[in-house]
SETOR-149619 format. One record per atom (N, C-alpha, C, O): residue number from 1; atom name; x, y, z. Coordinates in pm, 1 decimal. Example, Ala and Ser with C-alpha at 12.3 -4.5 7.8 and 13.67 -1.06 7.14 Angstrom:
<sites>
+-----+------+----------+----------+----------+
!  nr ! atom !       px !       py !       pz !
+-----+------+----------+----------+----------+
!   1 !    N !   1319.0 !   -569.0 !    780.0 !
!   1 !   CA !   1230.0 !   -450.0 !    780.0 !
!   1 !    C !   1320.0 !   -330.0 !    780.0 !
!   1 !    O !   1423.6 !   -331.9 !    846.5 !
!   2 !    N !   1285.0 !   -225.0 !    708.0 !
!   2 !   CA !   1367.0 !   -106.0 !    714.0 !
!   2 !    C !   1290.0 !      3.0 !    787.0 !
!   2 !    O !   1340.9 !    113.8 !    803.9 !
+-----+------+----------+----------+----------+
</sites>
This chain:
<sites>
+-----+------+----------+----------+----------+
!  nr ! atom !       px !       py !       pz !
+-----+------+----------+----------+----------+
!   1 !    N !   7127.0 !  16251.1 !  15712.8 !
!   1 !   CA !   7144.1 !  16377.6 !  15644.0 !
!   1 !    C !   7036.9 !  16474.5 !  15692.0 !
!   1 !    O !   6919.9 !  16438.0 !  15703.5 !
!   2 !    N !   7077.0 !  16596.7 !  15719.7 !
!   2 !   CA !   6985.3 !  16696.0 !  15773.1 !
!   2 !    C !   6900.5 !  16757.8 !  15661.7 !
!   2 !    O !   6950.9 !  16789.5 !  15553.9 !
!   3 !    N !   6771.7 !  16774.2 !  15689.5 !
!   3 !   CA !   6680.8 !  16835.9 !  15594.8 !
!   3 !    C !   6701.8 !  16987.3 !  15595.9 !
!   3 !    O !   6729.9 !  17045.2 !  15700.8 !
!   4 !    N !   6688.0 !  17052.4 !  15478.2 !
!   4 !   CA !   6702.3 !  17198.7 !  15476.1 !
!   4 !    C !   6592.2 !  17263.5 !  15560.2 !
!   4 !    O !   6477.8 !  17218.1 !  15561.7 !
!   5 !    N !   6628.9 !  17367.9 !  15627.9 !
!   5 !   CA !   6533.2 !  17441.4 !  15708.9 !
!   5 !    C !   6438.0 !  17518.1 !  15616.4 !
!   5 !    O !   6474.5 !  17555.9 !  15505.0 !
!   6 !    N !   6316.6 !  17539.8 !  15664.5 !
!   6 !   CA !   6217.0 !  17614.9 !  15588.5 !
!   6 !    C !   6271.0 !  17751.9 !  15549.6 !
!   6 !    O !   6246.2 !  17799.4 !  15438.8 !
!   7 !    N !   6344.8 !  17815.4 !  15640.2 !
!   7 !   CA !   6398.6 !  17948.3 !  15610.4 !
!   7 !    C !   6500.2 !  17942.7 !  15496.2 !
!   7 !    O !   6507.5 !  18035.7 !  15415.9 !
!   8 !    N !   6578.7 !  17834.8 !  15488.0 !
!   8 !   CA !   6674.3 !  17819.9 !  15377.7 !
!   8 !    C !   6601.1 !  17804.4 !  15245.1 !
!   8 !    O !   6641.6 !  17861.9 !  15144.1 !
!   9 !    N !   6494.9 !  17727.8 !  15245.8 !
!   9 !   CA !   6415.3 !  17708.5 !  15124.1 !
!   9 !    C !   6354.8 !  17840.6 !  15079.8 !
!   9 !    O !   6357.2 !  17873.7 !  14961.3 !
!  10 !    N !   6300.3 !  17916.6 !  15175.4 !
!  10 !   CA !   6242.0 !  18046.5 !  15142.1 !
!  10 !    C !   6347.6 !  18142.1 !  15087.0 !
!  10 !    O !   6319.2 !  18219.9 !  14996.0 !
!  11 !    N !   6468.7 !  18136.7 !  15141.4 !
!  11 !   CA !   6577.0 !  18221.6 !  15093.0 !
!  11 !    C !   6612.7 !  18186.1 !  14949.0 !
!  11 !    O !   6627.4 !  18275.0 !  14865.2 !
!  12 !    N !   6626.8 !  18057.2 !  14919.6 !
!  12 !   CA !   6656.5 !  18015.1 !  14782.6 !
!  12 !    C !   6545.3 !  18056.6 !  14687.8 !
!  12 !    O !   6571.5 !  18101.0 !  14576.0 !
!  13 !    N !   6421.6 !  18042.2 !  14732.2 !
!  13 !   CA !   6306.5 !  18081.6 !  14651.6 !
!  13 !    C !   6313.8 !  18231.8 !  14620.8 !
!  13 !    O !   6295.3 !  18273.6 !  14506.5 !
!  14 !    N !   6340.7 !  18310.8 !  14722.8 !
!  14 !   CA !   6349.5 !  18455.9 !  14705.7 !
!  14 !    C !   6463.5 !  18494.2 !  14611.5 !
!  14 !    O !   6450.3 !  18588.2 !  14533.2 !
!  15 !    N !   6574.5 !  18422.3 !  14618.9 !
!  15 !   CA !   6688.0 !  18452.2 !  14531.3 !
!  15 !    C !   6654.8 !  18424.0 !  14384.7 !
!  15 !    O !   6695.7 !  18499.0 !  14296.1 !
!  16 !    N !   6581.2 !  18316.7 !  14359.5 !
!  16 !   CA !   6538.7 !  18287.2 !  14222.1 !
!  16 !    C !   6443.6 !  18395.8 !  14172.7 !
!  16 !    O !   6456.6 !  18444.3 !  14060.3 !
!  17 !    N !   6348.9 !  18433.1 !  14256.8 !
!  17 !   CA !   6253.9 !  18539.1 !  14217.9 !
!  17 !    C !   6326.3 !  18671.0 !  14195.0 !
!  17 !    O !   6292.3 !  18745.5 !  14103.1 !
!  18 !    N !   6425.9 !  18700.1 !  14278.2 !
!  18 !   CA !   6503.8 !  18822.6 !  14261.9 !
!  18 !    C !   6574.3 !  18823.2 !  14125.9 !
!  18 !    O !   6579.3 !  18926.4 !  14059.0 !
!  19 !    N !   6627.7 !  18710.3 !  14085.9 !
!  19 !   CA !   6696.0 !  18702.3 !  13956.8 !
!  19 !    C !   6599.8 !  18727.7 !  13841.6 !
!  19 !    O !   6639.2 !  18782.1 !  13738.4 !
!  20 !    N !   6474.6 !  18689.1 !  13858.5 !
!  20 !   CA !   6374.1 !  18707.7 !  13753.5 !
!  20 !    C !   6306.5 !  18844.1 !  13760.0 !
!  20 !    O !   6223.4 !  18875.9 !  13674.9 !
!  21 !    N !   6341.0 !  18924.9 !  13859.7 !
!  21 !   CA !   6270.8 !  19051.1 !  13882.4 !
!  21 !    C !   6331.0 !  19169.4 !  13807.1 !
!  21 !    O !   6282.0 !  19281.5 !  13820.9 !
!  22 !    N !   6434.4 !  19147.7 !  13729.0 !
!  22 !   CA !   6498.7 !  19257.6 !  13658.0 !
!  22 !    C !   6471.9 !  19246.1 !  13508.3 !
!  22 !    O !   6492.0 !  19139.2 !  13450.8 !
!  23 !    N !   6426.7 !  19354.0 !  13443.8 !
!  23 !   CA !   6395.0 !  19347.2 !  13299.9 !
!  23 !    C !   6512.7 !  19305.5 !  13212.5 !
!  23 !    O !   6494.5 !  19231.2 !  13116.1 !
!  24 !    N !   6632.1 !  19351.9 !  13244.5 !
!  24 !   CA !   6748.4 !  19314.0 !  13163.4 !
!  24 !    C !   6778.4 !  19165.9 !  13177.8 !
!  24 !    O !   6811.2 !  19099.3 !  13079.6 !
!  25 !    N !   6767.4 !  19114.0 !  13298.9 !
!  25 !   CA !   6792.8 !  18970.3 !  13317.8 !
!  25 !    C !   6687.0 !  18886.9 !  13246.1 !
!  25 !    O !   6718.3 !  18780.6 !  13192.5 !
!  26 !    N !   6563.4 !  18933.3 !  13244.5 !
!  26 !   CA !   6458.9 !  18861.4 !  13170.6 !
!  26 !    C !   6494.4 !  18856.8 !  13022.3 !
!  26 !    O !   6484.8 !  18751.7 !  12959.0 !
!  27 !    N !   6535.5 !  18971.2 !  12966.9 !
!  27 !   CA !   6575.0 !  18974.2 !  12825.6 !
!  27 !    C !   6694.6 !  18882.9 !  12799.3 !
!  27 !    O !   6699.5 !  18814.5 !  12697.1 !
!  28 !    N !   6791.0 !  18882.0 !  12891.6 !
!  28 !   CA !   6906.8 !  18793.3 !  12875.4 !
!  28 !    C !   6864.4 !  18646.7 !  12872.9 !
!  28 !    O !   6913.0 !  18569.1 !  12790.7 !
!  29 !    N !   6775.1 !  18609.7 !  12961.5 !
!  29 !   CA !   6728.5 !  18470.7 !  12964.3 !
!  29 !    C !   6660.2 !  18432.7 !  12833.3 !
!  29 !    O !   6683.9 !  18324.8 !  12779.0 !
!  30 !    N !   6574.9 !  18522.5 !  12782.9 !
!  30 !   CA !   6508.4 !  18492.3 !  12656.0 !
!  30 !    C !   6609.3 !  18481.9 !  12541.3 !
!  30 !    O !   6594.5 !  18396.0 !  12454.4 !
!  31 !    N !   6710.9 !  18567.5 !  12539.6 !
!  31 !   CA !   6813.6 !  18558.6 !  12434.6 !
!  31 !    C !   6891.6 !  18427.7 !  12445.5 !
!  31 !    O !   6920.0 !  18362.8 !  12344.9 !
!  32 !    N !   6925.6 !  18389.9 !  12568.1 !
!  32 !   CA !   7000.8 !  18265.7 !  12585.6 !
!  32 !    C !   6915.1 !  18142.6 !  12557.6 !
!  32 !    O !   6968.3 !  18035.4 !  12528.6 !
!  33 !    N !   6784.6 !  18157.0 !  12565.9 !
!  33 !   CA !   6696.5 !  18045.4 !  12529.1 !
!  33 !    C !   6707.3 !  18015.2 !  12380.0 !
!  33 !    O !   6677.1 !  17904.3 !  12336.2 !
!  34 !    N !   6750.8 !  18114.9 !  12302.1 !
!  34 !   CA !   6769.1 !  18095.4 !  12158.4 !
!  34 !    C !   6899.4 !  18023.2 !  12126.3 !
!  34 !    O !   6917.4 !  17971.7 !  12015.9 !
!  35 !    N !   6990.6 !  18019.9 !  12224.4 !
!  35 !   CA !   7117.6 !  17951.9 !  12204.3 !
!  35 !    C !   7229.4 !  18024.3 !  12276.5 !
!  35 !    O !   7213.0 !  18139.1 !  12317.8 !
!  36 !    N !   7343.3 !  17957.7 !  12292.0 !
!  36 !   CA !   7456.9 !  18017.2 !  12362.7 !
!  36 !    C !   7506.4 !  18144.4 !  12293.5 !
!  36 !    O !   7506.0 !  18154.6 !  12170.8 !
!  37 !    N !   7548.9 !  18241.2 !  12375.6 !
!  37 !   CA !   7601.5 !  18366.5 !  12323.2 !
!  37 !    C !   7707.1 !  18420.0 !  12418.6 !
!  37 !    O !   7710.4 !  18383.7 !  12536.2 !
!  38 !    N !   7793.8 !  18506.9 !  12366.4 !
!  38 !   CA !   7892.7 !  18570.7 !  12452.3 !
!  38 !    C !   7843.4 !  18709.1 !  12493.3 !
!  38 !    O !   7741.0 !  18756.6 !  12444.1 !
!  39 !    N !   7917.1 !  18773.2 !  12583.8 !
!  39 !   CA !   7875.6 !  18902.1 !  12638.3 !
!  39 !    C !   7860.7 !  19007.1 !  12528.2 !
!  39 !    O !   7764.2 !  19083.6 !  12527.5 !
!  40 !    N !   7955.3 !  19010.3 !  12436.5 !
!  40 !   CA !   7950.0 !  19108.2 !  12327.5 !
!  40 !    C !   7825.4 !  19092.7 !  12242.0 !
!  40 !    O !   7759.9 !  19191.1 !  12207.8 !
!  41 !    N !   7793.2 !  18968.9 !  12207.8 !
!  41 !   CA !   7672.7 !  18943.4 !  12127.2 !
!  41 !    C !   7547.3 !  18987.0 !  12203.1 !
!  41 !    O !   7458.3 !  19050.4 !  12146.6 !
!  42 !    N !   7541.6 !  18952.6 !  12330.3 !
!  42 !   CA !   7424.9 !  18989.1 !  12411.0 !
!  42 !    C !   7413.5 !  19140.7 !  12425.3 !
!  42 !    O !   7304.1 !  19196.2 !  12415.5 !
!  43 !    N !   7526.1 !  19207.0 !  12448.4 !
!  43 !   CA !   7525.0 !  19352.3 !  12463.8 !
!  43 !    C !   7476.6 !  19419.9 !  12336.6 !
!  43 !    O !   7398.3 !  19514.7 !  12342.0 !
!  44 !    N !   7522.7 !  19371.7 !  12222.9 !
!  44 !   CA !   7481.3 !  19429.3 !  12095.1 !
!  44 !    C !   7333.2 !  19405.7 !  12069.9 !
!  44 !    O !   7260.3 !  19497.9 !  12033.3 !
!  45 !    N !   7289.3 !  19282.9 !  12089.4 !
!  45 !   CA !   7149.6 !  19247.2 !  12065.2 !
!  45 !    C !   7054.7 !  19327.5 !  12153.0 !
!  45 !    O !   6949.8 !  19372.4 !  12106.8 !
!  46 !    N !   7091.4 !  19345.6 !  12280.1 !
!  46 !   CA !   7002.7 !  19413.1 !  12375.5 !
!  46 !    C !   7028.8 !  19563.3 !  12384.6 !
!  46 !    O !   6957.2 !  19635.1 !  12454.4 !
!  47 !    N !   7132.3 !  19610.8 !  12313.4 !
!  47 !   CA !   7169.8 !  19752.0 !  12318.1 !
!  47 !    C !   7197.1 !  19797.4 !  12462.1 !
!  47 !    O !   7147.9 !  19900.8 !  12507.3 !
!  48 !    N !   7276.7 !  19716.8 !  12532.0 !
!  48 !   CA !   7314.3 !  19741.0 !  12670.8 !
!  48 !    C !   7466.9 !  19730.2 !  12676.4 !
!  48 !    O !   7526.6 !  19655.8 !  12598.7 !
!  49 !    N !   7529.4 !  19803.6 !  12767.3 !
!  49 !   CA !   7675.8 !  19799.2 !  12777.5 !
!  49 !    C !   7723.9 !  19660.5 !  12820.5 !
!  49 !    O !   7652.9 !  19587.2 !  12889.2 !
!  50 !    N !   7845.9 !  19626.1 !  12778.7 !
!  50 !   CA !   7902.7 !  19496.8 !  12816.8 !
!  50 !    C !   7918.2 !  19481.9 !  12967.7 !
!  50 !    O !   7890.5 !  19373.9 !  13020.0 !
!  51 !    N !   7961.7 !  19586.4 !  13041.0 !
!  51 !   CA !   7969.3 !  19570.5 !  13187.0 !
!  51 !    C !   7832.9 !  19542.3 !  13250.5 !
!  51 !    O !   7823.3 !  19465.1 !  13346.0 !
!  52 !    N !   7729.1 !  19604.2 !  13198.0 !
!  52 !   CA !   7593.9 !  19578.4 !  13250.4 !
!  52 !    C !   7553.4 !  19434.3 !  13224.7 !
!  52 !    O !   7500.5 !  19367.5 !  13313.5 !
!  53 !    N !   7578.1 !  19386.3 !  13103.6 !
!  53 !   CA !   7545.7 !  19247.1 !  13070.3 !
!  53 !    C !   7624.1 !  19152.9 !  13160.5 !
!  53 !    O !   7568.0 !  19056.9 !  13213.4 !
!  54 !    N !   7752.2 !  19179.0 !  13178.5 !
!  54 !   CA !   7835.4 !  19092.4 !  13262.9 !
!  54 !    C !   7783.8 !  19088.5 !  13406.4 !
!  54 !    O !   7780.5 !  18982.5 !  13468.8 !
!  55 !    N !   7743.8 !  19203.2 !  13458.0 !
!  55 !   CA !   7692.0 !  19209.1 !  13596.3 !
!  55 !    C !   7564.9 !  19125.6 !  13610.0 !
!  55 !    O !   7548.4 !  19052.5 !  13707.6 !
!  56 !    N !   7474.9 !  19136.7 !  13511.6 !
!  56 !   CA !   7349.7 !  19059.7 !  13517.1 !
!  56 !    C !   7374.5 !  18910.4 !  13496.7 !
!  56 !    O !   7308.8 !  18827.3 !  13559.2 !
!  57 !    N !   7468.6 !  18876.9 !  13410.0 !
!  57 !   CA !   7501.6 !  18735.7 !  13389.4 !
!  57 !    C !   7560.8 !  18674.8 !  13516.3 !
!  57 !    O !   7537.8 !  18557.5 !  13546.0 !
!  58 !    N !   7636.3 !  18753.8 !  13590.4 !
!  58 !   CA !   7692.6 !  18705.5 !  13716.9 !
!  58 !    C !   7580.3 !  18666.7 !  13813.1 !
!  58 !    O !   7588.0 !  18562.7 !  13878.5 !
!  59 !    N !   7476.3 !  18749.3 !  13821.9 !
!  59 !   CA !   7362.0 !  18718.7 !  13908.7 !
!  59 !    C !   7294.4 !  18589.8 !  13862.5 !
!  59 !    O !   7263.9 !  18502.7 !  13943.9 !
!  60 !    N !   7271.2 !  18577.9 !  13732.3 !
!  60 !   CA !   7204.6 !  18458.5 !  13679.2 !
!  60 !    C !   7290.7 !  18333.9 !  13699.7 !
!  60 !    O !   7238.2 !  18225.5 !  13725.0 !
!  61 !    N !   7420.7 !  18349.1 !  13689.0 !
!  61 !   CA !   7512.2 !  18236.8 !  13711.8 !
!  61 !    C !   7509.7 !  18195.8 !  13859.3 !
!  61 !    O !   7505.9 !  18076.9 !  13890.9 !
!  62 !    N !   7511.9 !  18294.4 !  13949.1 !
!  62 !   CA !   7507.6 !  18264.9 !  14093.0 !
!  62 !    C !   7377.7 !  18196.7 !  14133.6 !
!  62 !    O !   7375.3 !  18120.7 !  14230.3 !
!  63 !    N !   7269.9 !  18223.1 !  14060.5 !
!  63 !   CA !   7139.4 !  18163.3 !  14091.3 !
!  63 !    C !   7119.2 !  18030.3 !  14019.4 !
!  63 !    O !   7013.1 !  17968.8 !  14029.9 !
!  64 !    N !   7222.2 !  17986.1 !  13945.7 !
!  64 !   CA !   7216.2 !  17856.1 !  13879.7 !
!  64 !    C !   7128.1 !  17852.8 !  13756.2 !
!  64 !    O !   7079.0 !  17746.6 !  13718.2 !
!  65 !    N !   7107.5 !  17967.1 !  13693.2 !
!  65 !   CA !   7022.6 !  17971.9 !  13574.2 !
!  65 !    C !   7101.6 !  17966.7 !  13444.3 !
!  65 !    O !   7050.8 !  17919.3 !  13342.7 !
!  66 !    N !   7225.3 !  18014.8 !  13446.6 !
!  66 !   CA !   7310.7 !  18009.9 !  13328.4 !
!  66 !    C !   7446.0 !  17951.9 !  13366.7 !
!  66 !    O !   7487.2 !  17955.9 !  13482.6 !
!  67 !    N !   7512.9 !  17898.6 !  13267.3 !
!  67 !   CA !   7650.3 !  17850.2 !  13286.9 !
!  67 !    C !   7739.0 !  17919.1 !  13184.9 !
!  67 !    O !   7690.8 !  17976.6 !  13087.2 !
!  68 !    N !   7867.2 !  17912.7 !  13208.4 !
!  68 !   CA !   7962.2 !  17975.9 !  13116.9 !
!  68 !    C !   8072.3 !  17876.9 !  13081.5 !
!  68 !    O !   8112.1 !  17792.9 !  13162.2 !
!  69 !    N !   8120.2 !  17889.8 !  12957.5 !
!  69 !   CA !   8230.6 !  17807.7 !  12909.1 !
!  69 !    C !   8329.2 !  17900.0 !  12839.4 !
!  69 !    O !   8290.7 !  17980.7 !  12754.7 !
!  70 !    N !   8455.7 !  17888.1 !  12875.1 !
!  70 !   CA !   8559.2 !  17971.6 !  12813.5 !
!  70 !    C !   8611.2 !  17904.5 !  12686.5 !
!  70 !    O !   8642.9 !  17785.5 !  12685.2 !
!  71 !    N !   8619.0 !  17984.2 !  12579.8 !
!  71 !   CA !   8678.6 !  17943.1 !  12453.2 !
!  71 !    C !   8786.0 !  18045.8 !  12419.9 !
!  71 !    O !   8757.5 !  18145.9 !  12354.2 !
!  72 !    N !   8907.5 !  18022.2 !  12463.8 !
!  72 !   CA !   9014.4 !  18120.6 !  12444.7 !
!  72 !    C !   8983.2 !  18245.5 !  12525.5 !
!  72 !    O !   8967.7 !  18239.5 !  12647.5 !
!  73 !    N !   8974.1 !  18358.9 !  12456.5 !
!  73 !   CA !   8946.1 !  18486.5 !  12523.5 !
!  73 !    C !   8796.5 !  18511.5 !  12539.9 !
!  73 !    O !   8756.2 !  18607.0 !  12606.3 !
!  74 !    N !   8715.3 !  18426.8 !  12480.1 !
!  74 !   CA !   8570.6 !  18447.2 !  12481.5 !
!  74 !    C !   8504.5 !  18352.9 !  12581.2 !
!  74 !    O !   8542.7 !  18236.6 !  12594.4 !
!  75 !    N !   8404.2 !  18406.2 !  12651.3 !
!  75 !   CA !   8323.4 !  18324.4 !  12741.8 !
!  75 !    C !   8183.0 !  18318.1 !  12684.2 !
!  75 !    O !   8120.1 !  18420.6 !  12658.3 !
!  76 !    N !   8135.5 !  18196.7 !  12664.9 !
!  76 !   CA !   8001.8 !  18174.4 !  12609.5 !
!  76 !    C !   7907.1 !  18136.0 !  12722.8 !
!  76 !    O !   7940.5 !  18054.6 !  12808.9 !
!  77 !    N !   7788.8 !  18196.2 !  12721.0 !
!  77 !   CA !   7687.5 !  18170.6 !  12823.6 !
!  77 !    C !   7572.3 !  18093.5 !  12763.2 !
!  77 !    O !   7538.5 !  18111.0 !  12646.2 !
!  78 !    N !   7511.8 !  18007.0 !  12845.3 !
!  78 !   CA !   7396.3 !  17929.0 !  12799.6 !
!  78 !    C !   7302.3 !  17904.6 !  12916.6 !
!  78 !    O !   7343.1 !  17905.5 !  13032.7 !
!  79 !    N !   7176.2 !  17882.8 !  12883.6 !
!  79 !   CA !   7078.3 !  17845.8 !  12985.6 !
!  79 !    C !   7110.2 !  17706.5 !  13037.0 !
!  79 !    O !   7147.7 !  17618.2 !  12959.8 !
!  80 !    N !   7095.6 !  17687.1 !  13165.9 !
!  80 !   CA !   7113.7 !  17554.1 !  13224.1 !
!  80 !    C !   6983.9 !  17475.6 !  13213.2 !
!  80 !    O !   6985.8 !  17353.6 !  13196.6 !
!  81 !    N !   6872.8 !  17544.5 !  13222.3 !
!  81 !   CA !   6741.8 !  17480.5 !  13233.5 !
!  81 !    C !   6637.9 !  17569.9 !  13164.7 !
!  81 !    O !   6642.4 !  17692.0 !  13179.8 !
!  82 !    N !   6546.0 !  17511.3 !  13090.7 !
!  82 !   CA !   6441.2 !  17588.0 !  13022.4 !
!  82 !    C !   6325.7 !  17627.7 !  13113.7 !
!  82 !    O !   6241.6 !  17708.4 !  13074.1 !
!  83 !    N !   6319.8 !  17573.2 !  13234.1 !
!  83 !   CA !   6205.0 !  17602.1 !  13321.1 !
!  83 !    C !   6190.8 !  17748.5 !  13359.8 !
!  83 !    O !   6077.4 !  17794.3 !  13373.9 !
!  84 !    N !   6299.5 !  17826.2 !  13378.1 !
!  84 !   CA !   6277.8 !  17969.4 !  13402.3 !
!  84 !    C !   6205.7 !  18038.3 !  13286.1 !
!  84 !    O !   6126.6 !  18130.0 !  13308.0 !
!  85 !    N !   6232.6 !  17994.7 !  13163.6 !
!  85 !   CA !   6162.5 !  18050.6 !  13047.8 !
!  85 !    C !   6015.1 !  18011.8 !  13054.2 !
!  85 !    O !   5927.7 !  18093.9 !  13026.4 !
!  86 !    N !   5987.9 !  17888.1 !  13090.5 !
!  86 !   CA !   5848.2 !  17844.9 !  13105.0 !
!  86 !    C !   5778.2 !  17927.4 !  13212.8 !
!  86 !    O !   5662.5 !  17966.1 !  13196.1 !
!  87 !    N !   5847.9 !  17954.2 !  13322.9 !
!  87 !   CA !   5789.8 !  18035.7 !  13430.6 !
!  87 !    C !   5764.9 !  18178.1 !  13382.3 !
!  87 !    O !   5660.2 !  18236.2 !  13411.1 !
!  88 !    N !   5860.7 !  18234.5 !  13309.0 !
!  88 !   CA !   5842.1 !  18369.4 !  13255.3 !
!  88 !    C !   5726.7 !  18374.0 !  13155.8 !
!  88 !    O !   5649.8 !  18470.2 !  13154.4 !
!  89 !    N !   5714.2 !  18271.8 !  13073.5 !
!  89 !   CA !   5602.2 !  18265.6 !  12978.5 !
!  89 !    C !   5468.6 !  18259.2 !  13052.7 !
!  89 !    O !   5372.0 !  18323.9 !  13012.4 !
!  90 !    N !   5463.4 !  18182.9 !  13158.6 !
!  90 !   CA !   5341.5 !  18174.2 !  13239.5 !
!  90 !    C !   5308.6 !  18310.0 !  13301.7 !
!  90 !    O !   5192.9 !  18352.0 !  13301.6 !
!  91 !    N !   5409.1 !  18378.0 !  13354.4 !
!  91 !   CA !   5387.8 !  18510.9 !  13411.7 !
!  91 !    C !   5341.8 !  18610.7 !  13305.9 !
!  91 !    O !   5258.5 !  18696.9 !  13334.0 !
!  92 !    N !   5395.4 !  18599.8 !  13184.5 !
!  92 !   CA !   5349.7 !  18687.5 !  13075.5 !
!  92 !    C !   5203.8 !  18660.5 !  13040.5 !
!  92 !    O !   5129.9 !  18752.5 !  13005.5 !
!  93 !    N !   5163.2 !  18536.6 !  13049.7 !
!  93 !   CA !   5023.9 !  18502.2 !  13025.0 !
!  93 !    C !   4933.2 !  18566.7 !  13129.7 !
!  93 !    O !   4827.1 !  18619.8 !  13097.1 !
!  94 !    N !   4976.1 !  18561.5 !  13254.9 !
!  94 !   CA !   4900.3 !  18627.2 !  13362.9 !
!  94 !    C !   4896.4 !  18777.6 !  13338.3 !
!  94 !    O !   4791.7 !  18840.4 !  13353.8 !
!  95 !    N !   5009.3 !  18835.2 !  13300.2 !
!  95 !   CA !   5016.2 !  18977.9 !  13271.0 !
!  95 !    C !   4921.1 !  19015.5 !  13157.5 !
!  95 !    O !   4848.9 !  19114.8 !  13166.8 !
!  96 !    N !   4921.4 !  18936.5 !  13051.2 !
!  96 !   CA !   4833.3 !  18962.0 !  12937.2 !
!  96 !    C !   4686.7 !  18959.7 !  12980.8 !
!  96 !    O !   4608.4 !  19045.8 !  12940.6 !
!  97 !    N !   4649.6 !  18861.3 !  13062.9 !
!  97 !   CA !   4511.6 !  18852.3 !  13111.8 !
!  97 !    C !   4475.9 !  18973.1 !  13198.7 !
!  97 !    O !   4365.9 !  19027.2 !  13188.3 !
!  98 !    N !   4569.2 !  19014.9 !  13284.2 !
!  98 !   CA !   4545.0 !  19131.4 !  13369.2 !
!  98 !    C !   4529.3 !  19258.4 !  13286.4 !
!  98 !    O !   4442.9 !  19341.4 !  13314.5 !
!  99 !    N !   4613.3 !  19273.0 !  13184.5 !
!  99 !   CA !   4602.5 !  19390.2 !  13097.6 !
!  99 !    C !   4472.0 !  19388.9 !  13019.5 !
!  99 !    O !   4409.8 !  19493.5 !  13001.1 !
! 100 !    N !   4430.2 !  19272.7 !  12973.9 !
! 100 !   CA !   4301.9 !  19261.7 !  12902.0 !
! 100 !    C !   4186.6 !  19298.5 !  12993.2 !
! 100 !    O !   4094.3 !  19368.5 !  12951.6 !
! 101 !    N !   4191.1 !  19252.3 !  13116.5 !
! 101 !   CA !   4086.5 !  19284.6 !  13213.5 !
! 101 !    C !   4084.0 !  19435.4 !  13239.9 !
! 101 !    O !   3977.3 !  19496.6 !  13244.1 !
! 102 !    N !   4202.4 !  19494.5 !  13257.5 !
! 102 !   CA !   4210.4 !  19638.9 !  13282.0 !
! 102 !    C !   4159.4 !  19717.2 !  13161.8 !
! 102 !    O !   4089.8 !  19817.5 !  13177.4 !
! 103 !    N !   4194.1 !  19671.5 !  13042.3 !
! 103 !   CA !   4145.3 !  19738.9 !  12921.1 !
! 103 !    C !   3994.0 !  19730.1 !  12913.6 !
! 103 !    O !   3928.3 !  19825.5 !  12871.8 !
! 104 !    N !   3937.8 !  19616.4 !  12953.7 !
! 104 !   CA !   3792.8 !  19601.1 !  12955.2 !
! 104 !    C !   3728.0 !  19697.3 !  13052.9 !
! 104 !    O !   3620.8 !  19751.0 !  13024.8 !
! 105 !    N !   3790.9 !  19719.8 !  13166.7 !
! 105 !   CA !   3737.9 !  19815.9 !  13263.1 !
! 105 !    C !   3742.9 !  19957.8 !  13207.4 !
! 105 !    O !   3649.1 !  20035.3 !  13226.3 !
! 106 !    N !   3851.4 !  19992.2 !  13139.0 !
! 106 !   CA !   3862.8 !  20124.5 !  13078.4 !
! 106 !    C !   3755.5 !  20141.9 !  12971.4 !
! 106 !    O !   3691.8 !  20247.0 !  12963.4 !
! 107 !    N !   3735.6 !  20039.0 !  12889.2 !
! 107 !   CA !   3631.3 !  20045.6 !  12786.6 !
! 107 !    C !   3494.2 !  20064.8 !  12848.8 !
! 107 !    O !   3414.2 !  20144.6 !  12799.9 !
! 108 !    N !   3466.5 !  19991.9 !  12956.7 !
! 108 !   CA !   3336.7 !  20004.2 !  13025.0 !
! 108 !    C !   3320.0 !  20144.7 !  13082.5 !
! 108 !    O !   3211.2 !  20202.1 !  13076.5 !
! 109 !    N !   3426.8 !  20199.5 !  13137.6 !
! 109 !   CA !   3422.0 !  20335.2 !  13192.2 !
! 109 !    C !   3395.6 !  20435.8 !  13081.6 !
! 109 !    O !   3314.5 !  20526.9 !  13098.5 !
! 110 !    N !   3463.3 !  20420.3 !  12968.5 !
! 110 !   CA !   3443.1 !  20509.6 !  12855.6 !
! 110 !    C !   3300.0 !  20504.1 !  12803.7 !
! 110 !    O !   3241.4 !  20607.3 !  12771.1 !
! 111 !    N !   3244.0 !  20383.7 !  12796.1 !
! 111 !   CA !   3107.0 !  20368.0 !  12748.0 !
! 111 !    C !   3007.9 !  20432.9 !  12843.8 !
! 111 !    O !   2909.2 !  20492.3 !  12800.4 !
! 112 !    N !   3034.1 !  20421.6 !  12974.6 !
! 112 !   CA !   2940.4 !  20478.4 !  13071.3 !
! 112 !    C !   2946.1 !  20630.5 !  13072.7 !
! 112 !    O !   2845.5 !  20695.0 !  13102.3 !
! 113 !    N !   3060.8 !  20689.2 !  13041.5 !
! 113 !   CA !   3071.2 !  20834.3 !  13039.8 !
! 113 !    C !   3017.0 !  20893.0 !  12909.4 !
! 113 !    O !   2979.0 !  21010.0 !  12905.4 !
! 114 !    N !   3013.1 !  20813.5 !  12804.4 !
! 114 !   CA !   2959.2 !  20859.6 !  12676.0 !
! 114 !    C !   2807.2 !  20856.6 !  12674.7 !
! 114 !    O !   2744.6 !  20924.0 !  12592.9 !
! 115 !    N !   2748.0 !  20780.3 !  12763.1 !
! 115 !   CA !   2601.7 !  20765.2 !  12764.1 !
! 115 !    C !   2533.2 !  20882.0 !  12828.5 !
! 115 !    O !   2410.4 !  20884.5 !  12837.1 !
+-----+------+----------+----------+----------+
</sites>
């Protein structure tokens, strides 16, 4: 069996990162982490149009992050794996630390100009 080429691995990596790079898709992932939902429920919760939600869910489905199950006329979406949520939580932690550091720099600047 042939091993995947490094370029193929990098492409898959980039596609996963691309899926996580959109604010609406991040919100969708967090909502689906709470449990399965359909497009209408997600659109209402996020105050986003149903076509927009469907387009973003298609990207997440193509990247293997969500799955869909049809129940009559309704399609329910769910997370396939919790690890993207763990990755997003880790990135939020980094963001929080960066913002705290930046706030500390602003505070230091303010103190130096007041002196």
